[in-house]
C-alpha positions in Angstrom: 9.5 -14.1 -9.7 5.8 -13.9 -8.8 4.0 -11.0 -7.1 2.7 -13.3 -4.4 6.4 -14.0 -3.4 7.1 -10.3 -3.2 4.1 -9.4 -1.1 5.5 -11.6 1.7 8.7 -9.5 1.9 9.2 -6.4 4.0 9.9 -3.0 2.4 13.7 -3.1 3.1 14.1 -6.4 1.3 12.0 -5.2 -1.6 14.2 -2.1 -2.0 17.3 -4.3 -1.9 15.7 -6.6 -4.6 14.9 -3.6 -6.7 18.4 -2.3 -6.5 19.8 -5.7 -7.6 17.4 -5.8 -10.5 18.4 -2.3 -11.6 22.1 -3.4 -11.5 21.2 -6.5 -13.5 19.3 -4.4 -16.1 22.3 -2.0 -16.4 24.7 -5.0 -17.0 22.4 -6.4 -19.7 22.1 -3.1 -21.4 25.9 -2.9 -21.5 26.1 -6.4 -22.9 23.6 -5.4 -25.7 25.7 -2.3 -26.5 28.8 -4.4 -26.9 27.0 -7.1 -28.7 27.8 -9.8 -26.1 24.3 -10.7 -25.1 22.9 -13.7 -26.9 19.5 -14.0 -25.2 17.8 -10.6 -25.4 14.7 -12.0 -23.7 16.6 -11.7 -20.4 16.2 -7.9 -20.6 12.4 -8.1 -20.9 12.2 -10.5 -17.9 14.3 -8.2 -15.8 12.2 -5.1 -16.8 9.0 -7.0 -15.8 10.5 -8.0 -12.5 11.4 -4.4 -11.8 7.8 -3.4 -12.5 6.5 -6.1 -10.2 8.7 -5.0 -7.3 7.8 -1.3 -7.8 4.1 -2.2 -7.9 4.4 -4.1 -4.6 6.4 -1.3 -3.0 3.7 1.2 -4.0 0.9 -1.1 -2.7 2.6 -1.4 0.7 3.1 2.4 0.8 -0.6 2.9 0.3 -1.6 0.6 3.2 
């Protein structure tokens, strides 16, 4: 997901997206703990997407 895609969304949909990403991150962390996750790079991707969404939310709050 790109930041330019996120900037076109409203704040409610950004918060919904953030909530979904946090749930996905939790699921991936549980898979790592139970040694079921094969592709650990997924966790890094989700963490970066969370950071992008939070950044866009904070930018919109400042405007």
